[in-house]
N, C-alpha and C positions, 0 to 999 in steps of 0.2 A: 504494500500500500504506500502511495506517495505521501510526501509531507502534508500536502494540502488535503489529501484524502483522510489522513489521520486527524487533521484539525476539524474537518467537516464531521467526522464520526464523533469527536469529542463534544462538539457543539450540539449534536443530536442527542447525546447522552444527557447533557445539561437540560435540554428541552423536555425530555421524558421525565427527568427527576423533578423538574418544576411542575409538570402536570400532576405527578403523584402528590406533591406538596399541596397543590390546589385542591385535589380531592380530599386530602386529609383535613384541610381547613374547613371545608364545607360540611364534613361528616359529623354526625352527632357522636359524642363520646359518652359511653355508658356511665351512669352514676348509680351508686348503691345507697338506698335509704335504709338506715339502721333502726330496727324496732327492738327494744329490750322488754322481755316478758318477765314480770315479777309476780309475786303472790296475788297482787291486786289486779293483775291483767297487763295487757300490752301498753307500752309507753313509747309514742302516743297511741291511743286507742284507734283513732281515725286519722288516716293520712290525707291531709288536705293541703300540703305544702305546694305552692305554685311552681316550684322547681321540679316536682315529680312529673316527668313527661314520658312520652312514648320512647321506648328503648331503654328505660331505666329498670333497675331491679330493686326488689325489697327483700331484706333478710330479717327473719325473726330469730332472736337469740334467747334461748331459755336460761333465765337467771333466777328462777323460783327455787329457793333453797329449802322449801318445805319437804320433809322426809317423804319419800316415795311419791312425789308429785310428778306429773307429766302433762304435757299440753299437745294439742294437735290443731293445725291451721288448715282450713279448707277455703280456697279462693274460687269464687264463682266466675271462672274465666270465660265461659260462654254467655254470660249475662242473661241466663234464662230464669234467674230467680230461684233455682233449685240447686242444692248441694249434692252433686252426684260424683262418686269416686271415679267413674269411668270416663267422665267428660270434663271434670274440673281438676284444679291443682290441689292435691292433698299431701300434707307432710306426714312423716312418720310421727309416732308419739315421741316427742322430744323430752329429754331429761336434762338436769343441770350439769351432770358430769357422766362421762362414759369410762368404765374400767379399762385399763390397758394391760397388755401382757408385759413380760420382762423386757421384750424388745421394743416396747413403746408403741406397738400397734394395737388396734381395737380388739378387745377380747370378744366382742360381739359386733359383727359387721353391720347389723341392723340398728345399732345404737347411734343416736344423733343428738347433738345439742343445739343445732340451728337448722333453719330451712330458708332457702332462697328461691325466689321466682322472678324471672326477667320477662318484662313485657316486650312484645315485638315492636320494631320501629314503626310499623303501620297499624299497631293495635288500635281498636276502637276506643275513643276517648269517652270519659264519663265516670260514673260511680260504679266501682266493683265491690260487691258485698263479699265479706269474708267472715267465716265462722271460727270463733276461738273457743276451744273446749279445754277444760282443765279437769284432770283426774287425779285422785289420790288413792293409792293402793289398787289401781286398776278400775276404780269406779268413778264415772264422770260426776263431778260435784257442781259444775257450773258450765254454762254455754251461753255465748253472746254473739250477736250479729253486728259486725262493725263495717267500716267503709274505707276503701282505697280510691281516691279520686285521681284519675289519670288525665293529665293535661296534654294539650297538643304541643308538639315540639316545633316551635316557630323560629328557632335559631336567633332569638333577639336578646338573649341574656348577655349582659356585658361581661359577666364572669361567673363561671360555674365550676363545681368540683371536677377534677380531672379523672382520667381512667383509673379505677381502683380505689378512689377516694370514697368516703361515705359521709352522709349527712343525716341529721335526725338525732334522736336521743342516744346518748352514750358515746358519741364520736368526739374524741379529744383534740384531734388535729385540726388546725385552722384550714379553711377552704382557700386554695390558691386561685388567684384571679388570673384568667387567661388573657392573652392579647386580643384586641378587637378583631373580629373576623374580617371586616371590611378592609382594614389596613393590611392584614396579611394577604388578602386576595389581591389587592392592588399591587403589592410588591411582587407576588408570584406571577401575575399577569405581565408585569413589566419585564421580568426575567424571560418569560416565555416569548414575548414579542421580540426582544433583543436576540434570543437564540434563533428564532425562526428567520429573522432578517439575516443573521450571520450565515445560516445554512444556505439560504437563497443566494447570497453574495458569493460564497465559496463555490457553490454548484455552478453558477454562471462563469466564474473565473476558470474552473476546471474544464468546462466545456469549451471555452474560448482557447485555452492552452492546447487542448486536444486538436481543435481545428487548425491552429497554427502549426502544430507538429506535423499533421497530415499534409498541409500545404508545402512545408519545407521538404518532406520526403518526396512528394510528387515532383517538385522543381528539380531535386537532385537526380531523379530518375530520367 
């Protein structure tokens, strides 16, 4: 490959990288909403935070220290008003701690202390009912219907938690503010335009050089 060919290839790589950056800027980054479940129930009980949007996840963490207590969460994901294990999202019976083996692995693979559910990026917005059940010694002692309000993801938040961050009750880390999407988009677009112009210029130059080389060879013959 000639020197100019290598340079054209390099500019093309930059353009493709800029395109990937642009896609990343516009894409929604998943956030995880943290719900702590104690003896009195989930905290918060109803999720109404305006930042809980399509593509986000909610995780319920069992922190009820009552002896032999367990909880189960059922989310009415099909919005039909009926809690059905075959159509809705149902957690295992969660406990406060799980026994471990000497190697640090779960002694019982079915044991769980938390449950997470992630909403699709195009999930229907609105109020999702979820059922919270609390049992002691295997007997259900309380059951309550609560609400998760899913907002539309309109990409207008000036700063939101990043990938892997959590918000809601029990999260100690501060939310990091991200750069403004419009500014990032403008920078990436400018880079892409410059790269494309460079590719066109180099391509034209290479074509012209090829024509001149052919002309010289024809004259020599």
